[in-house]
C-alpha positions in Angstrom: 128.8 153.8 200.5 132.7 153.8 201.5 132.4 150.3 201.3 131.5 150.1 197.9 134.0 152.7 196.8 136.6 150.6 198.2 135.3 147.4 196.4 135.0 149.5 193.1 138.9 150.8 192.9 140.2 147.0 194.3 138.1 145.6 191.4 138.5 148.7 188.7 141.9 150.0 189.8 143.5 146.2 189.7 144.4 146.7 186.2 143.8 144.1 183.4 144.3 140.2 183.9 147.5 139.2 181.8 147.4 136.1 179.3 148.8 134.1 182.2 146.2 134.6 184.9 143.2 133.6 182.0 142.8 129.4 182.3 142.9 127.5 178.9 139.4 125.8 179.0 137.3 125.5 175.4 133.8 126.5 175.4 131.3 126.4 172.8 129.6 129.7 173.4 127.6 129.5 170.0 126.2 126.5 170.6 125.6 127.2 174.3 123.5 130.0 173.7 121.7 128.5 170.7 120.8 125.4 172.8 119.3 127.7 175.6 117.7 130.3 173.3 116.1 127.3 171.5 114.9 125.8 175.2 113.9 129.5 175.7 115.8 130.2 179.1 119.1 132.1 179.7 122.6 130.2 179.2 123.0 130.7 183.0 119.8 128.8 183.9 121.2 125.7 182.3 122.0 122.9 184.3 125.5 121.7 184.5 125.2 118.9 182.8 123.6 120.5 180.1 126.5 123.1 180.5 129.0 120.2 180.4 127.9 119.5 176.3 129.4 122.2 175.2 132.9 122.5 177.5 135.7 120.5 175.6 137.7 118.4 177.5 136.6 119.5 180.7 133.4 120.3 183.0 131.6 123.2 185.0 133.5 122.1 188.2 136.5 122.9 186.9 135.6 125.9 185.5 134.1 126.9 189.0 137.8 125.9 190.2 139.6 127.7 187.2 137.5 131.3 187.4 139.3 134.3 188.1 138.3 135.8 191.0 137.6 140.2 191.4 
């Protein structure tokens, strides 16, 4: 329980992210979710190749490298 509270305090009490912390990646979320819904699966279950179709000017490897860590 102690570890859970430390984790909670570290993530929740760390404050909001500033705009400079958020990577500039363009993703067509509407198209991505519509494509996943059409296939009958969740967007997170799509393959990286399928997700790359909706990431503009980048790919999933770069998105993972630039993602915010809690």
